[in-house]
N, C-alpha and C positions, 0 to 999 in steps of 0.2 A: 508594349513586351523588349521593347527593344533596351528602354532605358534600364530595368529591370535586371537585366543581364549584362550591361556592362557595367553596374553597378557592383558584380560580383566579382569580374574579371579585372577591373581599375578601381582606385583611390579616386573618388575627384573631388574638386571643390571649385565653387565661383572663387570670380575674379575680385577681389573688391579694392576701390578708390579710395581716395578721400579729396574731398571737395577742400580743394585750398582759397575759396573764395566765403570760403563760410570761417566764423572766428574760431571757431571749436577746431580744437587742433587733434580732436577725436573723434571725428565723426566721420565715419567709414558706410560705403553702401557698396550695395553690387553693380558693379561693372554692366551698366547696359539699364539701369533703374529707370531713368528718367528721358531713356529713349521712345518716339512713337506706338512701338511695336515691343512686344515683350520680347526682350535677347536678353541669353544666356550666354555669357562666354565660360570657360569652365578650363581647368589647369586638370593634368589627369596623368597617373604616372600608374603600371601594372602592378597590381599585385604580386610582392617578389615569390609568393609561394604559389602562385600559378603557374609559374614556368615548369611546377612540377605534376602539374595538374593533366589529362588526357584532354584535347581539343575534339569534340565531336564531329566526326564526317558530314552531319545533315544538321545544314541550318536549323531546323525546328528546334535539334535536340540543342545547340549551341543558344537559342532563344530561350529557352524555357530551363535554362541551367544544370541540363547534364552536363555533368564532367567538373564541374564549379565542385571548388573545394575539395576536392579527388573522390567525389563521389557520383554514380550515377542518377541520382536522386535527381527528381525535378526541383528549383528553390529559385527565391530570387532575390532582391535589393532592394530596398523601401529610398535611400536615398534621396532619389530625383523628384518623390512626392513627396518629400519632406521638405524638401527645397522650396517646391510650388506651397505647401502648407505654411510653410514661415511669410510667404509671398502675402499670402488673404489677412496675416495678423497685424498688418504695417499700417 
């Protein structure tokens, strides 16, 4: 649930690196893709519009998206899950 709430408040993307030992100068991959364990490194920026949103007092409300997008309804973001699905296609 953390990641589905995190994506509401922050724009985040995986860090990409280019393997210079390979002759193709266009080959980019996710940093950590060749590590033994599944590792992600992200760059995140808080969404500018989120500074106007009400931050809930209760952790449970925050983690379920209350206050995000300026509404009190529960919501989520699927950015992290999409990144995981893209890994499966490799």
